[in-house]
C-alpha positions as CSV (number, residue, x, y, z in Angstrom):
1,M,-15.1,-16.4,5.2
2,T,-13.2,-18.8,7.4
3,D,-14.5,-19.1,11.0
4,A,-11.8,-17.7,13.3
5,A,-12.5,-20.4,15.8
6,A,-11.4,-23.0,13.2
7,L,-8.0,-21.2,12.5
8,P,-4.8,-22.4,14.3
9,G,-4.7,-20.9,17.8
10,Q,-8.2,-19.5,17.7
11,P,-7.3,-15.9,16.9
12,R,-9.4,-13.4,18.8
13,G,-11.7,-11.3,16.7
14,G,-12.3,-7.6,16.9
15,V,-9.9,-4.7,17.2
16,I,-6.3,-5.7,18.0
17,S,-5.5,-2.6,20.1
18,G,-6.8,-2.6,23.7
19,P,-6.9,-4.8,26.7
20,A,-6.0,-8.4,26.0
21,T,-5.7,-9.9,29.5
22,A,-6.0,-8.6,33.0
23,R,-2.5,-7.4,32.9
24,A,-1.7,-6.8,29.2
25,Q,-2.9,-4.1,26.8
26,C,-1.9,-3.7,23.2
27,V,-1.2,-0.5,21.4
28,L,-1.0,-1.1,17.6
29,A,1.8,0.7,15.7
30,P,0.8,2.3,12.4
31,N,3.2,0.3,10.3
32,P,1.1,-2.3,8.5
33,S,2.8,-4.3,5.7
34,P,2.8,-7.9,4.3
35,M,5.6,-8.7,6.8
36,T,4.2,-6.8,9.9
37,L,0.5,-7.7,9.2
38,D,-1.7,-5.1,10.9
39,G,1.4,-3.4,12.4
40,T,3.6,-4.1,15.4
41,N,1.9,-4.9,18.7
42,T,3.4,-2.8,21.5
43,W,2.4,-4.3,24.8
44,I,1.9,-2.5,28.1
45,V,2.0,-4.9,31.0
46,A,1.2,-4.1,34.6
47,E,-0.4,-5.5,37.8
48,P,-4.0,-4.2,38.0
49,D,-3.4,-2.2,41.1
50,S,0.1,-1.0,40.3
51,D,1.2,2.5,39.2
52,L,4.2,1.0,37.3
53,A,4.1,-0.6,33.9
54,V,6.5,-2.5,31.6
55,V,6.4,-1.9,27.9
56,I,7.4,-4.7,25.5
57,D,8.5,-3.7,22.0
58,P,7.9,0.0,21.6
59,G,8.0,-0.5,17.9
60,P,9.2,1.7,15.1
61,L,10.6,5.2,15.5
62,D,7.2,6.9,15.2
63,E,6.8,9.8,17.6
64,A,3.0,9.7,17.5
65,H,2.9,6.0,18.3
66,L,5.5,6.3,21.1
67,R,3.5,9.1,22.7
68,T,0.3,7.2,22.3
69,V,1.8,4.3,24.3
70,I,2.8,6.7,27.1
71,D,-0.6,8.4,27.1
72,T,-2.3,5.0,27.3
73,A,-0.3,4.1,30.4
74,E,-0.8,7.5,32.0
75,R,-4.5,7.4,31.5
76,A,-4.5,4.2,33.6
77,G,-2.5,6.0,36.3
78,R,0.7,4.3,35.4
79,R,4.3,5.3,34.8
80,I,6.4,3.3,32.4
81,A,9.3,2.0,34.5
82,L,11.0,-0.5,32.1
83,T,11.2,-1.3,28.4
84,L,11.9,-4.8,27.1
85,L,12.6,-6.1,23.6
86,T,11.7,-9.5,22.2
87,H,14.4,-9.1,19.5
88,G,16.2,-6.4,17.5
89,H,14.2,-6.2,14.2
90,P,13.6,-2.5,13.5
91,D,9.8,-2.8,13.6
92,H,10.1,-3.8,17.2
93,S,13.1,-1.9,18.4
94,D,13.8,1.2,16.4
95,G,11.7,3.4,18.7
96,A,13.3,2.1,21.9
97,A,16.0,4.7,22.3
98,R,13.6,7.6,21.8
99,F,11.0,5.9,24.0
100,A,13.6,5.6,26.8
101,E,14.2,9.4,26.4
102,L,10.5,10.1,26.7
103,T,9.9,7.8,29.7
104,G,13.3,7.7,31.5
105,S,13.1,4.0,31.5
106,S,16.0,1.6,30.8
107,V,15.8,-0.8,27.9
108,R,16.6,-4.5,28.5
109,A,17.4,-6.9,25.6
110,L,19.4,-10.0,24.9
111,D,21.6,-8.2,22.4
112,P,24.0,-5.8,24.3
113,A,23.8,-3.4,21.3
114,L,20.1,-2.7,22.0
115,R,20.4,-2.2,25.8
116,L,20.1,1.2,27.5
117,G,21.2,0.7,31.1
118,D,23.3,-1.7,33.0
119,E,21.1,-4.8,32.8
120,G,20.4,-7.2,29.9
121,L,18.2,-10.2,29.6
122,D,19.1,-13.8,30.0
123,A,17.3,-17.2,30.0
124,G,15.6,-17.8,33.4
125,D,15.6,-14.1,34.4
126,V,12.5,-13.1,36.4
127,I,11.5,-9.5,36.0
128,T,9.5,-8.0,38.9
129,T,8.2,-4.4,38.4
130,G,5.4,-3.0,40.5
131,G,4.5,-6.5,41.6
132,L,4.4,-7.8,38.1
133,E,6.2,-11.1,37.3
134,L,7.6,-11.8,33.8
135,R,9.8,-14.8,33.1
136,V,12.3,-14.6,30.3
137,V,12.1,-17.6,27.9
138,P,14.8,-18.0,25.3
139,T,13.2,-18.6,21.9
140,P,15.9,-18.2,19.2
141,G,15.2,-19.2,15.6
142,H,13.4,-16.3,14.0
143,T,16.5,-14.4,15.0
144,A,19.4,-15.4,17.3
145,D,18.3,-12.9,19.9
146,S,14.6,-13.7,20.0
147,L,13.0,-13.9,23.5
148,S,9.5,-14.6,24.8
149,F,8.1,-13.4,28.1
150,H,5.9,-15.7,30.2
151,L,3.2,-13.9,32.2
152,P,2.2,-16.6,34.7
153,A,-0.6,-14.6,36.4
154,D,-2.5,-14.4,33.1
155,R,-1.5,-17.8,31.8
156,A,-0.1,-16.0,28.8
157,V,3.2,-15.7,26.8
158,L,4.3,-12.7,24.8
159,T,6.1,-14.3,21.8
160,G,7.4,-11.4,19.6
161,D,7.8,-12.9,16.1
162,T,8.3,-16.5,17.3
163,I,4.5,-17.1,17.0
164,L,2.3,-14.6,15.1
165,G,-1.4,-14.0,15.5
166,R,-1.9,-14.8,11.9
167,G,0.1,-16.9,9.4
168,T,3.6,-18.2,10.2
169,T,6.9,-16.5,10.8
170,V,10.2,-16.3,8.9
171,V,13.3,-18.0,10.1
172,A,15.6,-15.1,9.1
173,H,18.7,-16.9,7.8
174,P,21.6,-16.6,8.5
175,D,20.9,-15.1,11.9
176,G,17.9,-17.3,12.4
177,R,18.4,-21.1,12.4
178,L,15.7,-23.7,12.0
179,G,17.0,-26.2,14.5
180,D,17.0,-23.4,17.1
181,Y,13.5,-22.4,16.0
182,L,12.1,-25.9,16.4
183,D,13.6,-26.2,19.9
184,S,12.0,-22.9,20.8
185,L,8.6,-24.1,19.6
186,R,9.0,-27.2,21.7
187,R,10.0,-25.0,24.7
188,L,6.8,-23.0,24.2
189,R,4.8,-26.2,23.9
190,S,6.1,-27.2,27.3
191,L,4.8,-23.9,28.7
192,T,1.4,-24.8,27.5
193,V,1.5,-28.4,28.9
194,D,3.5,-27.9,32.1
195,D,2.7,-24.3,33.1
196,G,-0.8,-23.9,31.9
197,V,-0.1,-21.2,29.3
198,A,-3.3,-20.7,27.3
199,T,-3.0,-17.4,25.6
200,V,-0.4,-16.1,23.0
201,L,0.2,-12.3,22.9
202,P,2.1,-12.0,19.6
203,G,4.2,-9.3,18.1
204,H,1.9,-9.0,15.1
205,G,-1.7,-10.0,14.6
206,P,-4.5,-10.9,16.9
207,V,-4.3,-12.6,20.3
208,L,-4.5,-16.4,20.2
209,N,-6.8,-18.1,22.6
210,D,-5.4,-21.6,22.2
211,A,-1.6,-21.4,22.8
212,Q,-1.1,-25.2,22.5
213,G,-3.1,-25.4,19.3
214,A,-1.0,-22.6,17.8
215,V,2.3,-24.3,18.8
216,E,1.2,-27.6,17.4
217,F,0.2,-26.0,14.2
218,Y,3.6,-24.3,13.9
219,L,5.4,-27.5,14.5
220,A,3.3,-29.4,11.9
221,H,3.7,-26.6,9.4
222,R,7.5,-26.6,9.7
223,A,7.6,-30.4,9.3
224,H,5.4,-30.1,6.2
225,R,7.6,-27.4,4.7
226,L,10.7,-29.3,5.4
227,A,9.3,-32.3,3.6
228,Q,8.3,-30.1,0.6
229,V,11.8,-28.6,0.4
230,E,13.4,-32.0,0.6
231,T,11.1,-33.2,-2.2
232,A,11.9,-30.1,-4.3
233,V,15.6,-30.7,-4.0
234,E,15.2,-34.3,-5.0
235,A,13.3,-33.1,-8.0
236,G,16.3,-31.1,-9.1
237,H,15.6,-27.6,-7.7
238,R,19.0,-26.6,-6.3
239,T,19.0,-22.9,-5.5
240,P,16.9,-21.3,-2.8
241,A,15.1,-19.3,-5.5
242,E,14.2,-22.4,-7.4
243,V,13.0,-24.1,-4.2
244,V,10.8,-21.1,-3.4
245,A,9.3,-21.0,-6.8
246,S,8.4,-24.7,-6.4
247,V,7.3,-24.9,-2.8
248,Y,5.8,-21.4,-2.3
249,A,4.0,-21.2,-5.7
250,D,0.7,-20.5,-4.0
251,V,2.1,-17.7,-1.8
252,D,2.0,-14.0,-2.8
253,R,5.2,-13.2,-4.7
254,S,5.7,-10.1,-2.5
255,L,6.5,-12.6,0.3
256,W,9.0,-14.7,-1.8
257,P,12.1,-12.8,-0.6
258,A,11.1,-13.6,3.0
259,A,10.3,-17.2,2.0
260,E,13.8,-17.5,0.5
261,L,15.3,-16.7,3.9
262,S,13.3,-19.6,5.5
263,V,14.3,-21.9,2.6
264,R,17.9,-21.1,3.1
265,A,17.5,-22.0,6.8
266,Q,15.6,-25.2,5.8
267,L,18.4,-26.2,3.3
268,D,21.0,-25.7,6.0
269,Y,19.0,-27.8,8.5
270,L,18.5,-30.6,6.0
271,G,22.2,-30.6,5.1
272,E,23.3,-30.6,8.7
273,H,21.2,-33.6,9.4
274,G,22.4,-35.5,6.3
275,L,18.9,-35.4,4.6
276,I,20.2,-33.8,1.5
277,E,23.7,-33.5,0.0
278,G,25.6,-30.3,0.8
């Protein structure tokens, strides 16, 4: 078995659900799959002495899960005052409307179609609820509407699917774009270098204790995959399916459809930069 400390980002061992930092607690949704890993991480975030909480990504439309999130907050003496979405994929957002009904909270997201209430989310927004401070960080690439949330008091960042607790994420072509994704990773790296962010609270998988190590791994992985795709094209593999069969031969075939999305994004990126013929 691989030593967790040797893995990129130093994933934290033990149960995923439960307190992760002084202000963030995870409630794991019961939707495990090859794409969602152990399930969706729903995050309850609050100041330690506050009776108000913010929930990030209520997850799928699963009544029992949504009520567990509410019960977890209430056991800590807190009312859920606001719901935020990192992006619109169903495993993160499908439960948001029902969750808003149950809690009376508004839902804020970058995509206007996902909002419930008058306010959305934009780059540079600072959310203050019950004394909590969350800073909105645009991190498009996995999807066009992907956001992360910087939690300065805990030197942490909630990354949705931009960085996962295990493995790497999909650039979901055509909505997701690789150039945007690489820029987002660099933006997250600057948080680790300039703002002291040390911990990644991901949308799936365990907490990562080495945020900078995780970002550097993701950047290196993308560079390596790009080089592999370029080599595959030069060898005569023209279609995304052919490239996947060549480059992702050692990956579980159940993940090949997702890999094909990333390959399409990589081929677009290489074409845009004149590295392969269109």
